[in-house]
PDB file as gemmi writes it, atoms N, CA and C in Angstrom:
CRYST1    1.000    1.000    1.000  90.00  90.00  90.00 P 1                      
ATOM      1  N   UNK A   1       0.926  -0.906   0.170  1.00  0.00           N  
ATOM      2  CA  UNK A   1       0.288   0.041  -0.001  1.00  0.00           C  
ATOM      3  C   UNK A   1       0.833   1.083   0.131  1.00  0.00           C  
ATOM      4  N   UNK A   2       0.390   2.225  -0.770  1.00  0.00           N  
ATOM      5  CA  UNK A   2       1.212   3.695  -0.816  1.00  0.00           C  
ATOM      6  C   UNK A   2       0.865   4.380   0.535  1.00  0.00           C  
ATOM      7  N   UNK A   3       1.435   5.331   0.560  1.00  0.00           N  
ATOM      8  CA  UNK A   3       1.229   6.440   1.710  1.00  0.00           C  
ATOM      9  C   UNK A   3       0.137   7.109   2.169  1.00  0.00           C  
ATOM     10  N   UNK A   4      -0.786   7.064   1.034  1.00  0.00           N  
ATOM     11  CA  UNK A   4      -2.058   7.489   0.766  1.00  0.00           C  
ATOM     12  C   UNK A   4      -3.128   6.836   1.387  1.00  0.00           C  
ATOM     13  N   UNK A   5      -3.567   6.694   2.758  1.00  0.00           N  
ATOM     14  CA  UNK A   5      -4.169   5.694   3.182  1.00  0.00           C  
ATOM     15  C   UNK A   5      -5.621   5.895   2.569  1.00  0.00           C  
ATOM     16  N   UNK A   6      -6.284   6.911   2.604  1.00  0.00           N  
ATOM     17  CA  UNK A   6      -7.709   7.515   1.931  1.00  0.00           C  
ATOM     18  C   UNK A   6      -8.054   7.058   0.461  1.00  0.00           C  
ATOM     19  N   UNK A   7      -6.833   7.235  -0.203  1.00  0.00           N  
ATOM     20  CA  UNK A   7      -6.783   6.965  -1.619  1.00  0.00           C  
ATOM     21  C   UNK A   7      -6.908   5.469  -1.670  1.00  0.00           C  
ATOM     22  N   UNK A   8      -5.940   4.518  -0.852  1.00  0.00           N  
ATOM     23  CA  UNK A   8      -6.103   3.072  -0.651  1.00  0.00           C  
ATOM     24  C   UNK A   8      -7.071   2.655  -0.455  1.00  0.00           C  
ATOM     25  N   UNK A   9      -8.101   3.229   0.598  1.00  0.00           N  
ATOM     26  CA  UNK A   9      -9.250   2.489   1.137  1.00  0.00           C  
ATOM     27  C   UNK A   9     -10.579   2.775  -0.243  1.00  0.00           C  
ATOM     28  N   UNK A  10     -10.266   3.856  -0.976  1.00  0.00           N  
ATOM     29  CA  UNK A  10     -11.617   4.107  -2.020  1.00  0.00           C  
ATOM     30  C   UNK A  10     -11.042   3.470  -2.833  1.00  0.00           C  
ATOM     31  N   UNK A  11      -9.975   3.043  -3.508  1.00  0.00           N  
ATOM     32  CA  UNK A  11      -9.655   2.062  -4.637  1.00  0.00           C  
ATOM     33  C   UNK A  11      -9.888   0.721  -4.113  1.00  0.00           C  
ATOM     34  N   UNK A  12      -9.799   0.184  -3.267  1.00  0.00           N  
ATOM     35  CA  UNK A  12      -9.735  -1.158  -2.548  1.00  0.00           C  
ATOM     36  C   UNK A  12     -11.259  -1.526  -2.741  1.00  0.00           C  
ATOM     37  N   UNK A  13     -12.324  -0.458  -2.014  1.00  0.00           N  
ATOM     38  CA  UNK A  13     -13.604  -0.600  -2.270  1.00  0.00           C  
ATOM     39  C   UNK A  13     -14.241  -0.532  -3.671  1.00  0.00           C  
ATOM     40  N   UNK A  14     -13.637   0.384  -4.304  1.00  0.00           N  
ATOM     41  CA  UNK A  14     -14.072   0.966  -5.901  1.00  0.00           C  
ATOM     42  C   UNK A  14     -13.832  -0.522  -6.572  1.00  0.00           C  
ATOM     43  N   UNK A  15     -12.703  -1.007  -6.688  1.00  0.00           N  
ATOM     44  CA  UNK A  15     -12.148  -2.155  -7.311  1.00  0.00           C  
ATOM     45  C   UNK A  15     -13.004  -3.670  -6.954  1.00  0.00           C  
ATOM     46  N   UNK A  16     -13.289  -3.993  -5.833  1.00  0.00           N  
ATOM     47  CA  UNK A  16     -13.974  -4.747  -5.291  1.00  0.00           C  
ATOM     48  C   UNK A  16     -15.434  -4.878  -5.732  1.00  0.00           C  
ATOM     49  N   UNK A  17     -15.938  -3.573  -5.531  1.00  0.00           N  
ATOM     50  CA  UNK A  17     -17.428  -3.526  -6.029  1.00  0.00           C  
ATOM     51  C   UNK A  17     -17.787  -3.357  -7.645  1.00  0.00           C  
ATOM     52  N   UNK A  18     -16.539  -3.226  -8.340  1.00  0.00           N  
ATOM     53  CA  UNK A  18     -16.240  -3.440  -9.870  1.00  0.00           C  
ATOM     54  C   UNK A  18     -16.281  -4.633 -10.401  1.00  0.00           C  
ATOM     55  N   UNK A  19     -15.746  -5.347  -9.302  1.00  0.00           N  
ATOM     56  CA  UNK A  19     -15.408  -7.125  -9.765  1.00  0.00           C  
ATOM     57  C   UNK A  19     -16.520  -7.580  -9.083  1.00  0.00           C  
ATOM     58  N   UNK A  20     -17.413  -7.001  -8.374  1.00  0.00           N  
ATOM     59  CA  UNK A  20     -18.669  -7.684  -7.737  1.00  0.00           C  
ATOM     60  C   UNK A  20     -18.096  -8.615  -6.530  1.00  0.00           C  
ATOM     61  N   UNK A  21     -17.290  -8.255  -5.944  1.00  0.00           N  
ATOM     62  CA  UNK A  21     -16.473  -9.242  -4.695  1.00  0.00           C  
ATOM     63  C   UNK A  21     -17.763  -8.827  -3.802  1.00  0.00           C  
ATOM     64  N   UNK A  22     -17.848  -9.756  -2.647  1.00  0.00           N  
ATOM     65  CA  UNK A  22     -18.396  -9.152  -1.568  1.00  0.00           C  
ATOM     66  C   UNK A  22     -17.964  -8.642  -0.400  1.00  0.00           C  
ATOM     67  N   UNK A  23     -16.556  -9.052  -0.544  1.00  0.00           N  
ATOM     68  CA  UNK A  23     -15.613  -8.829   0.854  1.00  0.00           C  
ATOM     69  C   UNK A  23     -14.339  -8.020   0.399  1.00  0.00           C  
ATOM     70  N   UNK A  24     -13.990  -7.128   0.933  1.00  0.00           N  
ATOM     71  CA  UNK A  24     -12.579  -6.529   0.884  1.00  0.00           C  
ATOM     72  C   UNK A  24     -11.894  -6.456   2.214  1.00  0.00           C  
ATOM     73  N   UNK A  25     -10.657  -6.495   2.276  1.00  0.00           N  
ATOM     74  CA  UNK A  25      -9.881  -6.145   3.529  1.00  0.00           C  
ATOM     75  C   UNK A  25      -9.207  -4.817   3.038  1.00  0.00           C  
ATOM     76  N   UNK A  26      -9.120  -4.124   4.136  1.00  0.00           N  
ATOM     77  CA  UNK A  26      -8.371  -2.731   3.996  1.00  0.00           C  
ATOM     78  C   UNK A  26      -7.677  -2.686   5.546  1.00  0.00           C  
ATOM     79  N   UNK A  27      -6.402  -1.738   5.564  1.00  0.00           N  
ATOM     80  CA  UNK A  27      -5.482  -1.678   6.719  1.00  0.00           C  
ATOM     81  C   UNK A  27      -6.101  -0.914   7.971  1.00  0.00           C  
ATOM     82  N   UNK A  28      -5.992  -1.239   8.897  1.00  0.00           N  
ATOM     83  CA  UNK A  28      -6.911  -0.642  10.019  1.00  0.00           C  
ATOM     84  C   UNK A  28      -6.147   0.363  10.438  1.00  0.00           C  
ATOM     85  N   UNK A  29      -6.477   1.736  10.503  1.00  0.00           N  
ATOM     86  CA  UNK A  29      -5.873   2.841  10.871  1.00  0.00           C  
ATOM     87  C   UNK A  29      -7.078   3.725  11.581  1.00  0.00           C  
ATOM     88  N   UNK A  30      -6.478   4.822  12.303  1.00  0.00           N  
ATOM     89  CA  UNK A  30      -7.624   5.794  12.466  1.00  0.00           C  
ATOM     90  C   UNK A  30      -8.451   6.149  11.555  1.00  0.00           C  
ATOM     91  N   UNK A  31      -7.795   6.610  10.651  1.00  0.00           N  
ATOM     92  CA  UNK A  31      -8.589   7.419   9.221  1.00  0.00           C  
ATOM     93  C   UNK A  31      -9.694   6.531   9.005  1.00  0.00           C  
ATOM     94  N   UNK A  32      -8.842   5.218   8.501  1.00  0.00           N  
ATOM     95  CA  UNK A  32      -9.591   3.918   7.851  1.00  0.00           C  
ATOM     96  C   UNK A  32     -11.172   3.812   8.620  1.00  0.00           C  
ATOM     97  N   UNK A  33     -10.801   3.639   9.926  1.00  0.00           N  
ATOM     98  CA  UNK A  33     -12.069   3.387  10.975  1.00  0.00           C  
ATOM     99  C   UNK A  33     -13.049   4.343  10.655  1.00  0.00           C  
ATOM    100  N   UNK A  34     -12.591   5.585  10.708  1.00  0.00           N  
ATOM    101  CA  UNK A  34     -13.340   6.906  10.713  1.00  0.00           C  
ATOM    102  C   UNK A  34     -14.152   6.916   9.122  1.00  0.00           C  
ATOM    103  N   UNK A  35     -13.553   6.669   8.226  1.00  0.00           N  
ATOM    104  CA  UNK A  35     -14.222   6.101   6.951  1.00  0.00           C  
ATOM    105  C   UNK A  35     -15.077   5.494   6.562  1.00  0.00           C  
ATOM    106  N   UNK A  36     -14.986   4.163   7.326  1.00  0.00           N  
ATOM    107  CA  UNK A  36     -15.281   2.930   7.056  1.00  0.00           C  
ATOM    108  C   UNK A  36     -16.840   3.474   7.890  1.00  0.00           C  
ATOM    109  N   UNK A  37     -16.750   3.869   9.119  1.00  0.00           N  
ATOM    110  CA  UNK A  37     -17.797   4.146  10.059  1.00  0.00           C  
ATOM    111  C   UNK A  37     -18.945   5.100   9.069  1.00  0.00           C  
ATOM    112  N   UNK A  38     -18.270   6.248   8.493  1.00  0.00           N  
ATOM    113  CA  UNK A  38     -19.467   6.871   7.653  1.00  0.00           C  
ATOM    114  C   UNK A  38     -19.926   6.127   6.555  1.00  0.00           C  
ATOM    115  N   UNK A  39     -18.957   5.157   5.848  1.00  0.00           N  
ATOM    116  CA  UNK A  39     -19.624   4.316   4.637  1.00  0.00           C  
ATOM    117  C   UNK A  39     -20.750   3.216   5.481  1.00  0.00           C  
ATOM    118  N   UNK A  40     -20.382   2.727   6.582  1.00  0.00           N  
ATOM    119  CA  UNK A  40     -21.341   2.065   6.963  1.00  0.00           C  
ATOM    120  C   UNK A  40     -22.675   3.010   7.469  1.00  0.00           C  
ATOM    121  N   UNK A  41     -22.275   3.472   7.919  1.00  0.00           N  
ATOM    122  CA  UNK A  41     -23.864   4.626   8.152  1.00  0.00           C  
ATOM    123  C   UNK A  41     -24.674   4.971   7.186  1.00  0.00           C  
ATOM    124  N   UNK A  42     -24.009   5.200   6.045  1.00  0.00           N  
ATOM    125  CA  UNK A  42     -24.708   5.524   4.642  1.00  0.00           C  
ATOM    126  C   UNK A  42     -25.025   4.670   3.855  1.00  0.00           C  
ATOM    127  N   UNK A  43     -24.842   3.482   4.194  1.00  0.00           N  
ATOM    128  CA  UNK A  43     -25.250   2.188   3.838  1.00  0.00           C  
ATOM    129  C   UNK A  43     -24.482   1.512   2.328  1.00  0.00           C  
ATOM    130  N   UNK A  44     -23.384   2.096   2.036  1.00  0.00           N  
ATOM    131  CA  UNK A  44     -22.150   1.662   1.366  1.00  0.00           C  
ATOM    132  C   UNK A  44     -21.786   0.065   1.761  1.00  0.00           C  
ATOM    133  N   UNK A  45     -21.557   0.016   2.902  1.00  0.00           N  
ATOM    134  CA  UNK A  45     -21.364  -1.393   3.437  1.00  0.00           C  
ATOM    135  C   UNK A  45     -22.202  -1.950   4.215  1.00  0.00           C  
ATOM    136  N   UNK A  46     -22.038  -3.061   4.363  1.00  0.00           N  
ATOM    137  CA  UNK A  46     -23.082  -4.247   4.981  1.00  0.00           C  
ATOM    138  C   UNK A  46     -22.512  -4.288   6.618  1.00  0.00           C  
ATOM    139  N   UNK A  47     -21.461  -4.761   6.577  1.00  0.00           N  
ATOM    140  CA  UNK A  47     -21.060  -5.245   7.912  1.00  0.00           C  
ATOM    141  C   UNK A  47     -19.210  -5.094   7.657  1.00  0.00           C  
ATOM    142  N   UNK A  48     -18.774  -4.724   9.166  1.00  0.00           N  
ATOM    143  CA  UNK A  48     -17.335  -4.468   9.341  1.00  0.00           C  
ATOM    144  C   UNK A  48     -16.741  -5.582  10.560  1.00  0.00           C  
ATOM    145  N   UNK A  49     -15.860  -5.916  10.325  1.00  0.00           N  
ATOM    146  CA  UNK A  49     -15.244  -6.245  11.489  1.00  0.00           C  
ATOM    147  C   UNK A  49     -13.332  -6.563  11.303  1.00  0.00           C  
ATOM    148  N   UNK A  50     -13.283  -6.611  12.402  1.00  0.00           N  
ATOM    149  CA  UNK A  50     -11.633  -6.531  12.873  1.00  0.00           C  
ATOM    150  C   UNK A  50     -10.889  -7.730  12.430  1.00  0.00           C  
ATOM    151  N   UNK A  51      -9.658  -7.617  12.031  1.00  0.00           N  
ATOM    152  CA  UNK A  51      -8.969  -9.144  11.613  1.00  0.00           C  
ATOM    153  C   UNK A  51      -7.454  -8.820  12.156  1.00  0.00           C  
ATOM    154  N   UNK A  52      -6.853  -9.559  12.866  1.00  0.00           N  
ATOM    155  CA  UNK A  52      -5.750  -9.773  12.868  1.00  0.00           C  
ATOM    156  C   UNK A  52      -4.861 -10.465  12.438  1.00  0.00           C  
ATOM    157  N   UNK A  53      -3.751 -10.449  11.348  1.00  0.00           N  
ATOM    158  CA  UNK A  53      -3.155 -11.313  10.728  1.00  0.00           C  
ATOM    159  C   UNK A  53      -1.432 -11.024  10.841  1.00  0.00           C  
ATOM    160  N   UNK A  54      -0.607 -11.637  10.989  1.00  0.00           N  
ATOM    161  CA  UNK A  54       1.130 -11.306  11.285  1.00  0.00           C  
ATOM    162  C   UNK A  54       1.131 -10.169  12.355  1.00  0.00           C  
ATOM    163  N   UNK A  55       0.230  -9.982  13.152  1.00  0.00           N  
ATOM    164  CA  UNK A  55       0.521  -8.785  14.039  1.00  0.00           C  
ATOM    165  C   UNK A  55       0.345  -7.658  13.189  1.00  0.00           C  
ATOM    166  N   UNK A  56      -0.650  -7.738  12.201  1.00  0.00           N  
ATOM    167  CA  UNK A  56      -1.343  -6.203  11.695  1.00  0.00           C  
ATOM    168  C   UNK A  56      -2.650  -6.465  11.622  1.00  0.00           C  
ATOM    169  N   UNK A  57      -3.351  -5.256  11.897  1.00  0.00           N  
ATOM    170  CA  UNK A  57      -4.772  -5.252  12.033  1.00  0.00           C  
ATOM    171  C   UNK A  57      -5.129  -4.819  10.887  1.00  0.00           C  
ATOM    172  N   UNK A  58      -6.384  -5.515  10.517  1.00  0.00           N  
ATOM    173  CA  UNK A  58      -7.333  -5.009   8.959  1.00  0.00           C  
ATOM    174  C   UNK A  58      -8.706  -4.731   9.554  1.00  0.00           C  
ATOM    175  N   UNK A  59      -9.288  -4.342   8.596  1.00  0.00           N  
ATOM    176  CA  UNK A  59     -10.769  -4.117   8.591  1.00  0.00           C  
ATOM    177  C   UNK A  59     -11.270  -4.872   7.369  1.00  0.00           C  
ATOM    178  N   UNK A  60     -12.150  -5.867   7.870  1.00  0.00           N  
ATOM    179  CA  UNK A  60     -12.790  -6.941   6.619  1.00  0.00           C  
ATOM    180  C   UNK A  60     -14.340  -6.073   6.523  1.00  0.00           C  
ATOM    181  N   UNK A  61     -14.304  -5.697   5.303  1.00  0.00           N  
ATOM    182  CA  UNK A  61     -15.519  -5.042   4.828  1.00  0.00           C  
ATOM    183  C   UNK A  61     -16.464  -5.717   3.903  1.00  0.00           C  
ATOM    184  N   UNK A  62     -17.972  -6.066   4.460  1.00  0.00           N  
ATOM    185  CA  UNK A  62     -19.044  -6.630   3.338  1.00  0.00           C  
ATOM    186  C   UNK A  62     -19.486  -5.440   2.826  1.00  0.00           C  
ATOM    187  N   UNK A  63     -19.404  -5.683   1.405  1.00  0.00           N  
ATOM    188  CA  UNK A  63     -20.229  -4.681   0.873  1.00  0.00           C  
ATOM    189  C   UNK A  63     -21.611  -4.996   0.327  1.00  0.00           C  
ATOM    190  N   UNK A  64     -22.279  -3.917   0.210  1.00  0.00           N  
ATOM    191  CA  UNK A  64     -23.747  -4.003  -0.340  1.00  0.00           C  
ATOM    192  C   UNK A  64     -23.899  -4.040  -1.758  1.00  0.00           C  
ATOM    193  N   UNK A  65     -24.171  -4.924  -2.252  1.00  0.00           N  
ATOM    194  CA  UNK A  65     -24.401  -4.951  -3.624  1.00  0.00           C  
ATOM    195  C   UNK A  65     -25.845  -4.517  -4.508  1.00  0.00           C  
ATOM    196  N   UNK A  66     -25.871  -4.559  -5.427  1.00  0.00           N  
ATOM    197  CA  UNK A  66     -27.039  -3.961  -6.258  1.00  0.00           C  
ATOM    198  C   UNK A  66     -28.123  -5.328  -6.239  1.00  0.00           C  
ATOM    199  N   UNK A  67     -29.261  -5.364  -5.932  1.00  0.00           N  
ATOM    200  CA  UNK A  67     -30.049  -6.623  -6.234  1.00  0.00           C  
ATOM    201  C   UNK A  67     -30.067  -7.098  -7.494  1.00  0.00           C  
ATOM    202  N   UNK A  68     -30.210  -6.675  -8.498  1.00  0.00           N  
ATOM    203  CA  UNK A  68     -30.168  -7.418  -9.830  1.00  0.00           C  
ATOM    204  C   UNK A  68     -29.001  -7.336 -10.491  1.00  0.00           C  
ATOM    205  N   UNK A  69     -28.281  -8.414 -10.933  1.00  0.00           N  
ATOM    206  CA  UNK A  69     -26.950  -8.552 -11.104  1.00  0.00           C  
ATOM    207  C   UNK A  69     -27.337  -9.202 -12.917  1.00  0.00           C  
ATOM    208  N   UNK A  70     -28.523  -9.384 -13.447  1.00  0.00           N  
ATOM    209  CA  UNK A  70     -28.692  -9.692 -14.733  1.00  0.00           C  
ATOM    210  C   UNK A  70     -28.396  -8.567 -15.628  1.00  0.00           C  
ATOM    211  N   UNK A  71     -28.224  -7.378 -15.190  1.00  0.00           N  
ATOM    212  CA  UNK A  71     -28.240  -6.294 -16.106  1.00  0.00           C  
ATOM    213  C   UNK A  71     -26.493  -6.167 -16.095  1.00  0.00           C  
ATOM    214  N   UNK A  72     -26.094  -5.361 -17.288  1.00  0.00           N  
ATOM    215  CA  UNK A  72     -24.402  -5.079 -17.218  1.00  0.00           C  
ATOM    216  C   UNK A  72     -24.124  -4.120 -16.209  1.00  0.00           C  
ATOM    217  N   UNK A  73     -22.932  -4.271 -15.705  1.00  0.00           N  
ATOM    218  CA  UNK A  73     -22.513  -3.482 -14.759  1.00  0.00           C  
ATOM    219  C   UNK A  73     -22.388  -2.012 -14.942  1.00  0.00           C  
ATOM    220  N   UNK A  74     -22.807  -1.503 -13.671  1.00  0.00           N  
ATOM    221  CA  UNK A  74     -22.945  -0.146 -13.757  1.00  0.00           C  
ATOM    222  C   UNK A  74     -22.327   0.289 -12.555  1.00  0.00           C  
ATOM    223  N   UNK A  75     -21.402   1.235 -12.246  1.00  0.00           N  
ATOM    224  CA  UNK A  75     -20.470   1.486 -11.072  1.00  0.00           C  
ATOM    225  C   UNK A  75     -21.467   2.678 -10.332  1.00  0.00           C  
ATOM    226  N   UNK A  76     -22.358   2.049  -8.990  1.00  0.00           N  
ATOM    227  CA  UNK A  76     -23.215   2.518  -8.613  1.00  0.00           C  
ATOM    228  C   UNK A  76     -22.381   3.357  -7.307  1.00  0.00           C  
ATOM    229  N   UNK A  77     -21.412   2.900  -6.780  1.00  0.00           N  
ATOM    230  CA  UNK A  77     -20.393   3.188  -5.759  1.00  0.00           C  
ATOM    231  C   UNK A  77     -19.462   4.077  -6.439  1.00  0.00           C  
ATOM    232  N   UNK A  78     -19.895   5.539  -6.167  1.00  0.00           N  
ATOM    233  CA  UNK A  78     -19.306   6.503  -6.933  1.00  0.00           C  
ATOM    234  C   UNK A  78     -18.154   7.264  -5.815  1.00  0.00           C  
ATOM    235  N   UNK A  79     -17.261   6.461  -5.308  1.00  0.00           N  
ATOM    236  CA  UNK A  79     -16.255   7.416  -4.455  1.00  0.00           C  
ATOM    237  C   UNK A  79     -15.189   7.960  -5.081  1.00  0.00           C  
ATOM    238  N   UNK A  80     -15.066   9.184  -4.461  1.00  0.00           N  
ATOM    239  CA  UNK A  80     -13.793  10.137  -4.909  1.00  0.00           C  
ATOM    240  C   UNK A  80     -13.336  11.046  -3.822  1.00  0.00           C  
ATOM    241  N   UNK A  81     -12.157  10.992  -4.096  1.00  0.00           N  
ATOM    242  CA  UNK A  81     -11.479  11.622  -2.787  1.00  0.00           C  
ATOM    243  C   UNK A  81     -11.072  13.075  -3.295  1.00  0.00           C  
ATOM    244  N   UNK A  82     -11.761  13.842  -2.334  1.00  0.00           N  
ATOM    245  CA  UNK A  82     -11.669  15.262  -2.946  1.00  0.00           C  
ATOM    246  C   UNK A  82     -10.621  16.124  -1.892  1.00  0.00           C  
ATOM    247  N   UNK A  83      -9.822  16.698  -2.683  1.00  0.00           N  
ATOM    248  CA  UNK A  83      -8.429  17.130  -1.631  1.00  0.00           C  
ATOM    249  C   UNK A  83      -8.687  18.535  -1.250  1.00  0.00           C  
ATOM    250  N   UNK A  84      -8.135  18.651   0.131  1.00  0.00           N  
ATOM    251  CA  UNK A  84      -8.365  20.189   0.952  1.00  0.00           C  
ATOM    252  C   UNK A  84      -7.392  20.860   0.341  1.00  0.00           C  
ATOM    253  N   UNK A  85      -7.776  22.269  -0.018  1.00  0.00           N  
ATOM    254  CA  UNK A  85      -6.633  23.120  -0.233  1.00  0.00           C  
ATOM    255  C   UNK A  85      -5.404  23.094   0.574  1.00  0.00           C  
ATOM    256  N   UNK A  86      -4.294  23.165  -0.114  1.00  0.00           N  
ATOM    257  CA  UNK A  86      -2.920  23.038   0.617  1.00  0.00           C  
ATOM    258  C   UNK A  86      -2.831  24.324   1.566  1.00  0.00           C  
ATOM    259  N   UNK A  87      -1.720  24.196   2.530  1.00  0.00           N  
ATOM    260  CA  UNK A  87      -1.691  24.998   3.325  1.00  0.00           C  
ATOM    261  C   UNK A  87      -0.851  26.030   2.949  1.00  0.00           C  
ATOM    262  N   UNK A  88      -0.950  27.418   3.003  1.00  0.00           N  
ATOM    263  CA  UNK A  88      -0.028  28.278   2.403  1.00  0.00           C  
ATOM    264  C   UNK A  88       0.466  29.115   3.379  1.00  0.00           C  
ATOM    265  N   UNK A  89       1.821  29.389   3.489  1.00  0.00           N  
ATOM    266  CA  UNK A  89       2.668  30.023   4.236  1.00  0.00           C  
ATOM    267  C   UNK A  89       2.274  31.442   4.145  1.00  0.00           C  
ATOM    268  N   UNK A  90       2.216  32.352   5.419  1.00  0.00           N  
ATOM    269  CA  UNK A  90       1.906  33.494   5.118  1.00  0.00           C  
ATOM    270  C   UNK A  90       2.960  34.527   5.730  1.00  0.00           C  
ATOM    271  N   UNK A  91       3.618  35.756   5.147  1.00  0.00           N  
ATOM    272  CA  UNK A  91       4.326  36.237   5.244  1.00  0.00           C  
ATOM    273  C   UNK A  91       4.107  37.009   6.883  1.00  0.00           C  
ATOM    274  N   UNK A  92       5.450  37.126   7.643  1.00  0.00           N  
ATOM    275  CA  UNK A  92       4.799  38.006   8.859  1.00  0.00           C  
ATOM    276  C   UNK A  92       4.758  39.054   9.128  1.00  0.00           C  
ATOM    277  N   UNK A  93       4.996  39.817   7.634  1.00  0.00           N  
ATOM    278  CA  UNK A  93       4.933  41.301   7.890  1.00  0.00           C  
ATOM    279  C   UNK A  93       3.788  41.427   7.165  1.00  0.00           C  
ATOM    280  N   UNK A  94       3.048  40.444   6.408  1.00  0.00           N  
ATOM    281  CA  UNK A  94       1.899  41.029   5.773  1.00  0.00           C  
ATOM    282  C   UNK A  94       0.782  40.874   6.595  1.00  0.00           C  
ATOM    283  N   UNK A  95      -0.017  42.173   6.485  1.00  0.00           N  
ATOM    284  CA  UNK A  95      -1.434  42.545   6.975  1.00  0.00           C  
ATOM    285  C   UNK A  95      -2.815  41.679   6.701  1.00  0.00           C  
ATOM    286  N   UNK A  96      -3.262  41.087   7.210  1.00  0.00           N  
ATOM    287  CA  UNK A  96      -4.472  40.147   6.826  1.00  0.00           C  
ATOM    288  C   UNK A  96      -5.630  40.692   7.497  1.00  0.00           C  
ATOM    289  N   UNK A  97      -6.634  41.201   6.739  1.00  0.00           N  
ATOM    290  CA  UNK A  97      -7.890  41.591   7.820  1.00  0.00           C  
ATOM    291  C   UNK A  97      -8.466  39.940   8.854  1.00  0.00           C  
ATOM    292  N   UNK A  98      -9.264  40.249   9.425  1.00  0.00           N  
ATOM    293  CA  UNK A  98      -9.790  39.160  10.337  1.00  0.00           C  
ATOM    294  C   UNK A  98     -10.968  39.244   9.957  1.00  0.00           C  
TER     295      UNK A  98                                                      
END                                                                             
């Protein structure tokens, strides 16, 4: 996995959904647990359980899939990462209104 935890989670879930996998495993971190809670609350994930393997913690997610599987695949799970604006350093001599 790369150092971008949020992108890793979103990509793992999106790929599992695209290939109609019912379970996906992601690394368990504070940020991943927070994201998973939101996805669970919003109904994208059916179930979450913690799993430990080789002294590493994982979250095992059960995805909620569409009922009608006879149609051609259409990605209903439209997850995207929206970046926050970067921090801009301000000069100590500049005056900014409050």
